[in-house]
C-alpha positions in Angstrom: -6.1 -4.3 22.9 -7.8 -2.1 20.3 -11.6 -2.0 20.1 -13.4 -3.6 17.3 -13.5 -1.5 14.2 -15.0 -1.2 10.8 -13.1 -2.8 7.9 -11.2 0.4 7.0 -10.7 1.6 10.5 -7.2 1.6 11.8 -5.7 3.2 8.7 -5.5 6.0 11.1 -5.1 9.8 11.2 -1.5 10.7 11.4 -1.6 11.5 15.1 -2.9 8.0 15.9 -0.8 5.5 17.7 -1.1 1.8 16.8 -1.5 -0.8 19.5 1.8 -2.2 20.7 3.1 -5.4 19.1 1.2 -8.0 21.1 -1.2 -10.8 20.5 -5.0 -10.9 21.0 -6.4 -10.8 24.5 -7.6 -14.1 25.9 -11.3 -14.8 25.6 -11.9 -12.7 22.5 -13.3 -14.2 19.4 -10.6 -14.5 16.8 -11.5 -12.7 13.6 -11.7 -14.9 10.5 -8.4 -15.0 8.6 -8.0 -14.2 4.9 -9.2 -10.7 4.4 -7.3 -8.5 6.8 -3.9 -9.7 5.7 -4.4 -8.0 2.4 -4.4 -4.6 3.9 -0.7 -4.1 4.5 0.7 -4.7 1.1 -2.2 -3.1 -0.7 -1.0 0.0 1.2 2.2 -0.4 -0.8 0.1 -0.7 -4.0 1.8 -3.9 -5.2 0.7 -6.7 -3.0 -3.0 -6.7 -3.8 -1.6 -9.1 -6.4 1.4 -10.4 -4.4 -0.5 -11.4 -1.3 -2.7 -13.7 -3.3 0.3 -15.8 -4.0 0.6 -16.8 -0.4 -0.7 -20.3 0.3 -2.7 -20.6 -2.9 -1.0 -23.4 -4.7 0.4 -21.6 -7.7 2.9 -24.3 -8.5 1.7 -24.8 -12.1 2.3 -21.1 -12.8 5.6 -21.0 -11.0 7.9 -20.6 -14.0 5.6 -18.2 -15.8 5.3 -15.9 -12.8 8.9 -16.3 -11.7 10.0 -15.0 -15.1 7.9 -11.9 -14.7 9.8 -10.6 -11.6 12.5 -8.0 -12.0 15.0 -7.5 -9.2 17.9 -5.4 -7.9 20.7 -6.8 -5.7 20.6 -4.1 -3.0 23.0 -5.9 -0.7 25.7 -6.2 -3.3 25.2 -2.6 -4.5 25.4 -1.1 -1.0 28.0 -3.4 0.6 28.7 -3.2 4.3 28.4 0.6 4.8 24.8 0.4 6.1 22.9 0.5 9.3 23.2 -2.8 11.2 20.4 -5.3 10.8 18.3 -5.3 14.0 17.7 -8.8 15.2 14.4 -8.3 17.0 12.0 -10.1 14.7 10.8 -6.9 12.9 11.3 -6.1 9.2 11.5 -2.9 7.2 10.5 -2.6 3.6 11.0 0.4 1.3 8.2 0.6 -1.2 8.4 3.0 -4.1 5.9 3.9 -6.8 8.2 4.8 -9.7 7.6 7.7 -12.0 9.5 6.2 -14.9 8.9 8.2 -18.0 9.8 5.6 -20.7 8.0 3.1 -22.8 4.3 2.9 -22.0 4.9 4.8 -18.8 5.8 7.9 -20.7 2.2 8.3 -22.0 0.8 7.5 -18.5 3.1 10.0 -16.8 2.3 12.8 -19.2 5.9 14.0 -19.0 8.5 15.2 -21.5 11.7 14.4 -19.6 12.9 11.8 -22.1 12.6 8.7 -20.0 14.1 9.8 -16.7 13.0 8.0 -13.5 11.8 9.4 -10.2 10.2 7.9 -7.1 6.8 9.4 -7.2 5.7 7.7 -3.9 7.8 6.4 -1.1 6.7 4.4 2.0 8.6 2.7 4.7 6.6 -0.3 5.9 7.6 -1.6 9.3 6.4 -5.1 10.3 6.5 -5.6 14.0 7.8 -8.8 15.6 5.3 -11.6 14.9 3.9 -9.8 11.8 0.6 -9.1 13.5 0.9 -5.3 13.3 2.6 -2.7 11.0 3.4 1.0 10.7 3.7 2.8 7.3 5.7 6.0 7.1 5.2 8.1 3.9 8.2 10.1 2.8 7.2 13.3 0.9 9.0 13.4 -2.4 9.5 17.2 -2.1 11.5 16.8 1.1 15.0 18.5 0.9 17.5 16.0 2.1 21.3 15.3 2.2 21.8 12.6 -0.4 24.8 10.3 0.1 27.2 9.4 -2.6 25.6 7.0 -5.1 26.5 5.0 -8.2 24.4 5.7 -11.3 23.2 3.2 -13.9 26.4 3.6 -16.0 28.6 2.8 -13.0 29.7 6.3 -12.4 30.1 7.7 -8.9 27.8 10.6 -8.1 29.0 12.7 -5.2 26.9 13.4 -2.2 24.6 16.4 -2.4 23.0 18.6 0.2 19.5 20.2 0.0 18.2 18.1 -2.9 14.7 16.7 -3.3 14.3 13.2 -1.9 13.0 11.7 -5.1 16.2 12.8 -6.9 18.0 9.9 -5.2 16.1 7.4 -7.4 16.8 9.6 -10.5 20.5 9.6 -9.6 21.1 6.0 -8.8 17.9 4.0 -9.0 16.7 1.6 -6.3 20.1 1.3 -4.5 20.5 5.0 -4.1 16.9 5.4 -2.9 17.5 2.7 -0.3 20.8 4.3 0.7 19.2 7.7 1.1 16.3 6.4 3.3 18.8 4.5 5.4 20.9 7.7 5.8 17.8 9.7 6.8 16.4 7.2 9.2 19.4 5.2 10.5 17.3 2.1 9.9 18.3 -0.8 7.6 15.8 -1.7 4.9 15.4 -5.4 4.8 13.5 -5.5 1.5 12.7 -3.3 -1.5 9.5 -3.3 -3.6 8.8 -1.0 -6.5 5.7 -0.7 -8.8 5.5 1.4 -11.9 2.7 3.4 -13.5 1.6 0.8 -16.0 1.5 -2.0 -13.5 -0.5 0.0 -11.0 -3.0 1.0 -13.6 -3.5 -2.6 -14.7 -3.8 -3.9 -11.1 -6.7 -1.5 -10.6 -8.4 -2.6 -13.9 -7.9 -6.3 -13.0 -9.7 -5.6 -9.7 -12.6 -4.1 -11.6 -12.0 -0.5 -10.4 -12.1 1.1 -7.0 -15.1 3.1 -5.6 -14.4 6.4 -3.9 -16.4 9.5 -3.0 -15.1 13.0 -3.5 -16.4 15.9 -1.4 -15.0 18.5 -3.8 -14.4 18.7 -7.6 -11.0 17.6 -8.6 -9.6 18.9 -11.9 -5.9 18.4 -12.6 -4.8 18.4 -16.3 -1.3 17.4 -15.2 -2.5 14.1 -13.9 -5.3 13.8 -16.5 -8.0 13.7 -13.8 -11.3 15.4 -13.7 -13.9 14.3 -11.1 -17.1 16.1 -9.9 -18.0 15.8 -6.3 -19.8 12.6 -5.7 -19.3 8.8 -5.9 -17.1 7.3 -8.6 -15.8 3.9 -9.6 -12.3 4.7 -10.8 -10.6 2.6 -13.5 -6.9 2.2 -13.5 -6.1 5.4 -15.4 -8.3 7.5 -13.1 -6.9 5.8 -10.0 -3.4 6.6 -11.2 -4.4 10.2 -11.7 -5.9 10.4 -8.2 -2.8 9.1 -6.4 -0.6 11.5 -8.5 -2.7 14.6 -8.4 -1.4 17.6 -6.4 -2.7 20.7 -8.3 -6.4 19.7 -8.5 -7.2 19.9 -4.8 -5.9 21.2 -1.5 -2.8 23.4 -1.3 -1.1 21.8 -4.3 1.6 20.3 -2.2 3.0 16.8 -2.1 1.6 16.5 1.5 -1.9 16.9 0.1 -1.2 14.2 -2.5 -0.1 11.8 0.3 -3.4 12.4 2.0 -5.2 11.5 -1.2 -3.1 8.4 -1.5 -3.9 7.3 2.0 -7.6 7.8 1.4 -7.4 5.8 -1.8 -5.7 3.0 0.0 -8.7 2.7 2.4 -11.0 2.4 -0.6 -8.7 -0.1 -2.2 -8.6 -2.3 0.9 -12.4 -2.3 0.9 -12.5 -3.1 -2.8 -10.1 -6.1 -2.5 -12.3 -7.5 0.3 -15.4 -7.1 -1.8 -14.2 -8.8 -5.0 -13.3 -12.0 -3.2 -10.2 -12.7 -5.3 -9.3 -15.9 -3.4 -12.6 -17.5 -4.5 -12.0 -16.7 -8.2 -9.2 -18.8 -9.8 -9.3 -16.6 -13.0 -9.0 -13.4 -11.1 -6.3 -14.9 -8.9 -4.2 -15.8 -11.9 -4.8 -12.5 -13.6 -3.8 -10.5 -10.5 -0.7 -12.7 -9.8 0.4 -12.3 -13.4 -0.1 -8.5 -13.3 1.5 -8.1 -9.9 4.6 -10.0 -10.8 5.0 -8.1 -14.0 4.5 -4.8 -12.2 7.0 -5.1 -9.4 10.8 -4.9 -9.0 12.1 -6.3 -5.8 15.3 -6.8 -4.0 17.0 -10.1 -4.9 15.9 -11.8 -1.7 12.3 -11.5 -2.8 12.8 -12.1 -6.5 11.0 -15.4 -6.8 7.4 -16.6 -6.5 8.4 -18.9 -3.7 10.0 -16.0 -1.7 7.1 -13.7 -2.4 4.6 -16.4 -1.4 6.5 -17.1 1.9 6.7 -13.4 2.6 3.0 -12.9 1.9 2.0 -15.9 4.0 3.8 -14.3 7.0 1.6 -11.2 6.7 -1.8 -13.0 7.0 -2.1 -12.0 10.7 -2.1 -8.3 9.9 -5.5 -6.6 9.8 -6.2 -3.0 8.8 -7.0 -2.2 12.4 -3.5 -3.1 13.3 -1.8 -0.9 10.8 -0.9 2.8 11.5 -0.2 5.2 8.6 1.8 8.4 9.2 3.8 10.9 7.2 7.4 11.7 8.0 7.2 14.9 10.1 8.1 17.9 8.0 7.7 21.7 7.8 7.4 24.0 4.8 10.7 25.4 3.6 10.7 29.2 4.4 12.7 29.9 1.3 10.6 27.8 -1.1 7.0 26.9 0.0 7.0 24.2 -2.7 9.6 22.2 -0.7 9.5 20.8 2.8 12.2 20.1 5.4 12.3 17.1 7.8 11.4 18.0 11.4 14.4 16.0 12.6 13.5 15.9 16.3 10.0 14.6 15.7 11.2 12.3 12.9 13.7 10.8 15.3 10.8 9.7 17.5 9.5 7.7 14.6 12.9 6.2 13.6 13.7 5.3 17.2 10.3 3.7 17.7 10.7 1.6 14.5 14.3 0.6 15.3 13.2 -0.6 18.7 10.0 -2.2 17.3 7.8 0.1 19.3 4.6 1.9 18.4 5.0 5.4 16.9 4.2 8.0 19.5 1.4 10.4 18.7 3.6 13.4 19.6 5.7 12.7 16.4 2.9 14.1 14.2 1.7 17.0 16.2 2.3 20.5 14.9 3.8 19.4 11.6 2.9 20.4 8.0 0.1 18.2 6.6 -1.3 19.7 3.4 -4.9 20.6 2.9 -6.5 17.6 1.1 -7.7 15.6 4.1 -11.3 14.5 3.8 -11.6 15.3 0.1 -11.6 11.6 -0.9 -13.3 8.9 1.2 -14.0 5.3 0.7 -17.6 4.5 -0.3 
């Protein structure tokens, strides 16, 4: 059983191994419920709002919130040519932060690509049997992968492609293609899909009242519209979005460095959600629920307030000390240092562990590329 930890402990260094999926030891004082359960889905950006739906009696808002949710029928789109569903009590959720450059998001993204869409952030969230513990695997968007055949938004078949960037799957065929690509890489079936866009993420942070972080170095990245001096800052939504997107303002400029910033921001966000006491404020609860349901796109099985509430209720036993965060093992591409290649042998250790509902071995993260942004941002 893990030792007691501080509120943001357990969102571990990449070499850390989470405790095995087992219950609390006898004789120990059970921690109060209600705060720790928020950690998991906050990690995925979206559920700071979604989790508050669980067990909070939002019946009078049902129709309003239900109408906010967008969905994709992943099962129908992918058919039967998928990894088998493992019936061991665990669940796998692919969570994407979408870089959709259209509408309001075009201004937030700062791009000129005419409304194309990319998966700016990708995380595989594995819930262990009993939903008391979780592992989160970040997939670098710059990883060169073999993308399977996909169908685009116009219904046209796009042939399989080798050595393309991971985030091109979303650009090619949206959510279904992103799920299909992850399943092809990992050999693991994704039980659910959750996506949040730029505008929704920004508003969630604003609704929370901002998030406090400390920076050990100056960050200046015109591409992500972020300029911060070393010190303590309360980031509003736009600044938070800039932080989780920045890659040129700190570290080695790689996507791996950006993932480290994202993981550090998640720690700060977990702390902030605990501090604001959203479950004690009906107004804040309603605002967050409304924002979250507008911000997310889910698979069809989660596309209702009732389904999201049930899903969130099942996560209440997960505390941050029982969540392990790692990055898919990669190495820099010798041909192009701006791209990375999956370290397949080490990645297989991760995929096998998740498939068998086991802890991720520490050896999976040793000796892999990690970027150079670790420790630049900390929770305050």
